[in-house]
C-alpha positions, 0 to 999 in steps of 0.5 A: 725174742728176749734179751738174754743176760748170761752169767758164768760161775766160779773162776769164769767171765763173759768169755765162757759164753762165747759159743753159746751167745753166737748160737743165740744171736743167730736165732735172733736174740739180743745177748749180753754176757756179763763178767762179775766183779773181781773176775776175768777182765774185772779181776782188779776192780774193788774187793767183790762180795756176793751183794756186789755181784747182785748189784752187777747184774741188776745195774747192768739190766737197768743200765741198758734198760732191758725188758723181757729179760731171760736171766741165766746163771751157771753154777755159783752165779745162780745165787746172785742171779736168783737174787737179782731176778727177784729185784728186776721182777718187772723186767724178767721173762724168765730166769734159767739156772744152768746146773746152778746153785739157787739162793737160800735166804740166810744161807751161803754158797758153801752151806749144806754141802761138805766145803771145809776144803774150799774154806781152807783153800780160801784162807790159804790163797789170801781170800780167793778160791784158786781155779781147778787143774785139768785133772778136776774136769775129768768125766765131765764130757769135755775134750782136752781142748775144751779143758785147756780153754777153761783152765787157761781162762779161769781167774781165782774167785773172791772168797767172800762171794761164797761165804756171804749169805743170800738175802731174799724177800720172798721165796723163789718158787713164784719166779718163772724158771727153768732148771738145767740139770747136767747129768754127768755131774749127778742125776738128781737136783740138790734139795733146794732145787728139788723143792722149787721144782715142785712149783708150777712155775718152775721146769726141769730140763736135762742135758746128757753132759757135765757141769760146763755145758757152755764148753762141752755142748754149747749148741745144745744149751743154746737150744734149751735157752732158746726154748725157755725164752719162748715159754709163756 
């Protein structure tokens, strides 16, 4: 059994993994859900950049002296998770990207897609990307109650983490990786992911749900993560 470290995407904290973590623990795994600096219960910590989020992950793994780690990043968190995976390769069993972005050297989360509206929102909200409203979660396989949980728990996301470029020492294609594509959020992986999936070290798994499967299909996501941990 691997040691899971779960990291949620924009606006979210460790709380988002509650149901998935419970399922994994029932299957016998050790699980640590991590809140990144500047979010949720860590909202009042020092101003957080993307490099700090990478340090959050690396330092947590090293502090707990975790081995055989299955490192999971959802959405935005795929960017710091991918960089952290490179830095803890000697402790890593597998990295799993849940409908997530992957880091591209010298490019940011906002690179490569129409994101001017996000930059304007960050400028208009004192350097933070404000959380989405309930209407923005339509069509993602979520119940009204699940949407209310997400919206109620979300906190503004530090904007610099989205504009700061990633820094990779080598390509990610050699990492043992699983990419989970959530089909209600589009049935094709983004180009950077598609390129990595050509590697024999990467596998693609699909879920018939939206971008927030830890809420919409926590048991199905836990099964995918359990299977990923079992891969050689």
